[in-house]
C-alpha distance (Angstrom), angle and dihedral (degrees) to the residues before:
residue distance angle dihedral
X1 . . .
X2 3.77 . .
X3 3.76 123.2 .
X4 3.75 119.0 -147.6
X5 3.79 109.2 -138.7
X6 3.77 115.2 -146.6
X7 3.78 115.8 -170.0
X8 3.75 119.0 -147.4
X9 3.77 113.3 -112.8
X10 3.76 117.9 -156.8
X11 3.76 120.8 -175.2
X12 3.78 119.6 -111.8
X13 3.77 109.0 -87.8
X14 3.79 117.0 -106.0
X15 3.78 118.7 -118.7
X16 3.82 92.3 -94.7
X17 3.81 90.7 64.5
X18 3.77 128.1 63.3
X19 3.77 107.1 -105.6
X20 3.79 89.0 -155.1
X21 3.82 90.0 59.4
X22 3.80 93.8 49.1
X23 3.81 91.1 47.4
X24 3.81 90.6 51.6
X25 3.79 89.6 47.8
X26 3.80 91.7 51.7
X27 3.83 91.8 49.6
X28 3.79 91.7 48.9
X29 3.79 92.5 48.4
X30 3.80 89.6 51.5
X31 3.81 90.1 50.2
X32 3.81 92.5 50.2
X33 3.80 91.7 48.3
X34 3.83 90.9 49.1
X35 3.80 91.4 49.8
X36 3.80 91.3 50.3
X37 3.80 92.2 50.3
X38 3.80 95.1 44.7
X39 3.80 109.6 27.0
X40 3.79 115.3 -169.9
X41 3.78 101.0 -151.5
X42 3.77 126.2 139.2
X43 3.79 116.5 173.0
X44 3.80 113.1 -174.6
X45 3.81 133.6 -168.2
X46 3.81 95.6 22.3
X47 3.82 107.5 173.3
X48 3.79 121.2 -126.3
X49 3.79 125.3 -117.4
X50 3.82 89.2 -98.8
X51 3.81 88.7 81.8
X52 3.80 96.4 34.7
X53 3.82 91.6 114.4
X54 3.84 87.9 67.4
X55 3.81 94.7 52.3
X56 3.78 127.1 98.4
X57 3.79 131.3 -130.9
X58 3.82 110.2 -68.1
X59 3.83 96.0 18.4
X60 3.81 119.0 134.9
X61 3.81 124.7 -123.8
X62 3.81 137.1 168.4
X63 3.79 123.0 -118.4
X64 3.82 122.0 178.4
X65 3.81 91.8 -24.0
X66 3.81 95.2 -48.0
X67 3.79 126.7 110.9
X68 3.81 111.4 -125.4
X69 3.81 136.2 -175.9
X70 3.80 124.6 -139.2
X71 3.81 105.8 -115.9
X72 3.79 131.4 -161.7
X73 3.82 98.0 -97.6
X74 3.82 99.6 34.7
X75 3.79 114.0 126.9
X76 3.78 120.3 -154.5
X77 3.79 110.7 178.9
X78 3.79 98.3 179.4
X79 3.78 116.5 -158.6
X80 3.77 136.8 -85.3
X81 3.77 130.4 -172.0
X82 3.80 132.9 -175.1
X83 3.79 139.7 171.2
X84 3.76 128.9 -155.8
X85 3.78 139.0 174.4
X86 3.80 129.1 -152.1
X87 3.78 122.4 -170.3
X88 3.80 126.0 -39.3
X89 3.76 134.6 -77.0
X90 3.80 121.3 -134.8
X91 3.78 120.9 -164.8
X92 3.79 118.2 -168.1
X93 3.77 129.5 -180.0
X94 3.84 125.2 -156.2
């Protein structure tokens, strides 16, 4: 897939403005646009939603291939299982 790159074009500053300022602004706008088009972000060791109940507000986790953020009112109950036995059962037939 090709990406068409469009450079920002700002007019030359009039005499009332500092040309140095406008040139710096144009360079910074180009840098921001480049960063938005080609983000360099690599987040490793993101936990899955299976441990989300151990995370804190603002932590990142992965759920079904999507990156999520723990928010204030999110509820993660986790899961618990247990088995128990009481007494014995006797079945007799006549």
